[in-house]
N, C-alpha and C positions, 0 to 999 in steps of 0.2 A: 504493499499500500504506500510505502514511503516514496516510491518512484513516481507516484501519481500526484504528488503535492504540487500545487501551483508554484512555479519558480519565481514568479514576479510579484508574489505576495509575502508579507511578513506574517509568520504564524505564531500566535500567542497560545501557549499551553497553560491551562489554569485548573485549579481545583474546582471541579464541576458541582460539588455539593456544598461548597462554602458560600454563605450569603454575602460576605464581604467581597469575595472574588467575583461572584455573579453580578453584584452591583457595579464593580469596577469594569467588568466586561460590557455591561449595558452602557456605561459612560463612554467607553472606547467606541462602541458601535455608534452612539449618538454623535460623536465628534470626529468620526473617521470620514471626513468629507472627501478625501482622495481615494476612498476604497482601497486602502493600503493593507488592511489586516484580514486574516482569517483566524478562526478559533477552533481549538481542540481541547476537550476535557482531558486532564491527565489520566483519568480513570478509564477512558475509552480504549478500545483496541489500538486505534491509531496513535493515541497519546502514549500508550505503553511502548509501541513500536518506535516512535520518535525518541522517547527517552532512552531506550536501549541503544538505538543508533548513535545517539550523542554520548553514550557511556554513563548514563545516570541510572541509579537504582530506581526501580519502579515501585518500591515500598515506601518511598519518601515523597509525600504529596504536599510539602509545605513551601514550594517555591514556584514562582511564575517563571516560565521560560519563554524567551523571545527567540524564535528560530527563523533565520533568513536562509532559505535553501541555497546550497552551493556557495555560501558566503561565510556565515558566522552564527553564533548563538550567544545569548546573554541570559543570566539568571539573577534572581532576587532584585536588589535595589538597582543594579545596572539595567536590567530588563525594564523595570518600571520607568526609569528615567529616559531610556531610549524610546519607549512608547510615548511618553509625554512630549517628546520633541516633535511629534507629528501633529500636535494640537495647536490651535491658534491662540492668540492673546497671551495672557499672563503665564500660561503653561510653558511658553518658550523660556521663561526665566528659570525654570527648573534645571536648566543646564548648569547653573551655578553650583548645584549640589555635587557635581562631579569633582569639585575641588576637595571635598571631604573624602578621605581615603575609603576605599571600598570596604575594608574590614570594619570600619566604624559604621558606615551606612548599613551594612548587613547585620550588625548587632541590633540596630533598631528594627530592621526588616524582620529578623528572626524572632524578636520579642512579639511583634504584632502577629506574625505567622503562628507562633506557639499558642497565642491566646485568641485567635480569630473565631473559633467555634464558640468559645465561652462568651465573647463579647458580642458577636454578630449572629450566632446561630448557624445551623446546618440543615440542609435539605436531605430528604431520604434518597434522592436520586439526582443525577445530573439534569440540568435544565433541558427542556425540549424547545428548540427555537420555533418561533412563529413561521408560518409559510413565507412571509416577506423576508425573513432573515435566514432562511434555511441554507441559502447558497454561501453564507458567511461561515457556517460551521462545517468542519470536515470530520469525517469519521463518525 
């Protein structure tokens, strides 16, 4: 399945049962004016395959992954900041956070990730996209 990924889209792998993650994906969808992104739940078969391809354990679902086919991938805070660079307005200022060392940024990211279910809740299953959004979700 990994060979069928759109090579001209940036793929965001996210925790499909996390309410915070789903809200974040909804925000990205609403602000993806250039139709740059496609989405894959980490729990899906395709999500698992991409994680294995990139060398990640499929047991650990606490990180967002931004995968750019045939180019690069980013995780945790770096992935989030790279995604924000595609938004208009004040989000462009998020670039300033790259001056903070990745290790420090990821301590904050990991703290939120560790507590996300407790703070924001969890769904029983991955979200099912509406018919209008179906083409944005892979796998």
